[in-house]
C-alpha positions, -999 to +999 in steps of 0.1 A: +285+062-127+301+074-167+287+047-188+298+036-220+285+039-256+273-003-256+256+009-217+238+034-225+226+023-263+207-012-243+197+007-215+173+030-238+164+002-255+151-018-225+138+010-211+120+012-244+103-016-243+097-017-202+076+013-209+056-005-235+046-028-204+001-025-200-009+003-177-035-005-156-064+010-157-092+026-121-117+005-150-088-027-135-086-014-099-124-015-094-131-043-113-103-058-089-118-047-063-085-028-051-082-001-030-053+017-049-025+030-028-049+016+000-077+043+004-116+041-012-132+064-034-131+084-016-094+092-003-102+072+027-075+050+038-082+013+043-079-001+075-047-019+082-038-018+120-043-005+155-024+022+173-027+039+209-003+066+197-018+091+179-051+099+150-059+120+123-095+127+124-109+143+090-146+133+084-178+121+112-208+100+114-236+126+109-274+104+098-247+077+088-231+093+063-190+103+065-192+140+066-162+162+069-154+178+099-129+209+104-096+186+112-082+168+148-045+155+159-044+136+183-008+127+205-025+097+228-057+112+228-050+145+240-051+171+212-020+187+201-031+218+200-043+218+237-003+210+240+012+239+219-017+263+237+006+253+269+036+259+256+061+261+286+078+296+274+104+290+306+115+251+297+110+251+254+107+215+256+076+208+234+095+188+217+108+167+244+079+164+257+059+152+235+078+123+224+078+112+261+046+114+257+037+096+223+063+068+238+051+064+277+015+077+266+015+099+292+021+137+296+053+140+321+053+160+348+078+189+352+104+163+373+104+137+344+102+159+317+137+170+332+151+139+343+138+128+301+156+161+290+187+152+301+191+116+296+186+127+260+209+153+266+238+122+273+223+104+245+238+133+223+271+121+214+284+097+184+306+074+183+344+080+181+359+093+150+326+090+136+323+120+120+358+120+102+353+091+094+312+085+083+299+115+077+327+129+066+335+106+037+317+112+001+295+140+011+265+153-007+240+176-010+208+149-005+218+151+031+180+127+038+204+107+020+238+110+043+218+107+072+203+076+064+234+062+050+254+073+091+222+056+109+229+021+090+261+031+103+252+024+140+245-011+134+289-014+132+287+002+168+262-011+183+272-047+204+239-056+208+223-038+174+200-073+177+187-073+198+151-068+197+139-065+235+119-036+247+144-022+267+169-020+238+149-006+208+139+021+237+179+028+244+187+030+204+151+048+196+164+076+225+200+072+206+192+080+171+161+099+184+191+125+204+216+123+173+197+133+146+202+169+154+237+165+148+234+139+113+215+167+102+236+193+105+272+183+102+265+162+072+250+198+055+283+211+073+310+184+057+280+189+021+294+227+026+329+220+029+341+194+006+314+208-020+307+246-013+340+249-006+329+269+028+346+269+064+341+240+085+321+244+115+316+219+136+294+234+169+292+205+200+255+205+217+248+216+253+233+200+273+210+227+287+195+236+249+165+216+241+167+197+198+152+228+185+183+253+206+210+226+193+197+227+161+201+266+157+235+265+179+252+236+158+236+254+123+244+292+129+291+304+126+273+323+161+261+301+181+230+327+187+196+328+184+160+348+193+136+332+216+114+337+193+130+311+172+144+286+190+106+282+201+088+286+162+109+254+150+102+243+184+067+238+175+074+229+140+088+203+158+056+192+179+040+192+153+063+169+128+063+153+154+039+122+149+009+120+126-011+084+128-003+047+115-011+059+081+010+081+067+041+065+041+073+063+067+051+051+097+039+026+075+074+014+062+079+009+106+055-013+111+057-032+076+099-039+083+090-042+126+071-069+119+093-089+094+121-085+129+150-069+112+173-045+134+163-006+145+193+007+120+175-010+088+139-003+100+150+036+111+165+040+078+137+023+055+118+051+066+136+078+063+144+061+028+103+063+030+100+107+043+128+114+015+099+112-014+088+149-025+053+133-021+060+130+014+085+145+032+100+168+005+061+192+000+074+219+021+106+224-009+081+223-038+052+244-022+086+267-010+098+269-054+064+280-055+057+310-035+091+316-056+073+313-086+046+340-079+070+360-063+086+365-092+060+367-119+034+387-099+048+428-101+023+434-075+015+413-048-016+434-033-031+428-066-052+399-061-062+402-091-029+398-104-026+373-080-054+348-092-049+355-132-017+337-120-026+308-097-050+295-125-025+292-151-004+270-122-041+250-114-037+248-152-009+233-153+006+264-179+031+276-148+059+262-126+062+229-133+034+227-150+018+199-123-013+214-125-012+215-084-004+243-059+013+227-037+011+237+001-029+231-002-047+203+000-044+169+024-050+128+019-073+135+052-078+162+064-099+180+036-116+211+054-084+225+073-052+210+081-048+221+121-016+217+126-009+246+095-044+267+117-022+268+150+009+268+135-003+301+111-003+323+144+034+321+152+044+323+114+029+356+116+051+364+145+081+355+131+074+373+095+068+402+121+106+403+141+123+396+109+108+422+089+094+404+065+051+411+067+047+420+036+057+377+022+033+362+054+004+390+034+015+373+001+012+336+013-023+345+029-033+362+005-025+326-016-041+302+010-078+322+002-073+326-036-062+295-037-087+276-018-114+292-043-101+286-071-098+245-064-132+241-055-144+258-081-119+245-107-125+207-087-160+214-085-148+201-047-179+207-019-158+193+010-134+221+008-097+224+008-073+232+026-037+246+037-017+221+051+012+228+070+042+221+037+030+256+029+039+279+058+067+256+077+092+258+040+087+300+046+091+295+086+130+274+072+134+296+053+132+327+078+154+308+098+179+311+080+171+274+076+189+261+042+165+242+017+186+215+020+177+213+059+146+210+054+132+172+054+153+163+078+142+192+104+106+165+094+132+136+101+145+148+133+108+160+145+089+121+128+119+101+143+096+107+178+067+092+163+089+061+144+107+050+180+069+042+194+057+029+162+085+005+159+078+000+195+043-007+192+046-028+167+075-049+189+048-046+220+024-066+198+039-097+183+021-088+157+025-113+127+049-099+095+025-072+073+016-086+034-011-076+020-022-093-011-016-081-047-045-097-073-023-109-108-043-094-143-016-117-163-035-145-164-012-179-182+009-179-212+029-207-227+069-216-223+081-209-256+114-225-265+144-203-269+152-208-301+110-203-320+111-169-291+101-137-315 
């Protein structure tokens, strides 16, 4: 929306006035015993609730001292790495199996998994004219924005939208899990057609395909993909499906659910949280950073040249001058991110199929050198490791996914985790979540209008 001269000048003046508002110092947080970002001084999350859904382990009590250990991730008590080690190449329904586990607290047997796949395939339908009336209207490049708008609009098509019984919310969640891939791909196609003047191609999902297979089928004009492509995307979905109750979007799910609102509003709030570059957009930053490395380092095999450029990144003298190595480090994991560890082997396999081994080797070198330099510069004894975002963007790029769909891929997977947490919050009939804030402004007298400066 264009602003007139008066609006522009006034907003600029008021923004300057606001910028003069005092900021809280680290000392203010310490004195008031406030855990900034709900984390203590060592970076550990402040406990705000209970969950049976997943567990993220990065520290162990050894002789009374919390000591960093290699990272572990459990879905309903089951190590995610074992799920991937036992991946069924015949069914290729990894996300569906993980979804069943997260929702119902048990691994499905073959009959249950096939029945669950059939149920989800029947939910892969949008209301009549929804694509035309909602997705195709006001398309934009931000696909996360489009998905959120679509989910909120689905409220209007549900005559039981406000029914928060477990049975009804389960129906709503299964529907959203099933249609989110359609919302993402169709929103991208609409953007490319209306804003980029590309051909509009809409493939309906196939009932015999898994979520990962349907994403590739719906996105590609010829609908073709290899078994390895579908498998690697499916594994990426498993690893992104859930990550403890404390991540920003899942905590948002608990907070909004606790207010008693409907499923569509809750999931929209979670989507808006995930959209943030500090949460779901990290793989895009990692990809952009790697593009800068490729452009500025002439010999990818020259580790001295690589080290010098990575040192510039850390010093805030390259890329976005943030001083960050995107994809390195995590709020919880220190020694290792189990998702990145298990994923890396499949990344290498896909790079081999795509003829992109040279790039994979570059990623491997950047990971190793970055670990060394970050620990040296920041004097980190506990270690720092690559997180799953470091490699996921590279994988999506090898799969031919446009960058606009990187965060939506995260949303497709995490819809399962959000659904499990929403049901858990409702099932336990928790109180409304309302953390306390400390006011630091003291007390000020009211000054009559004509006496104010």
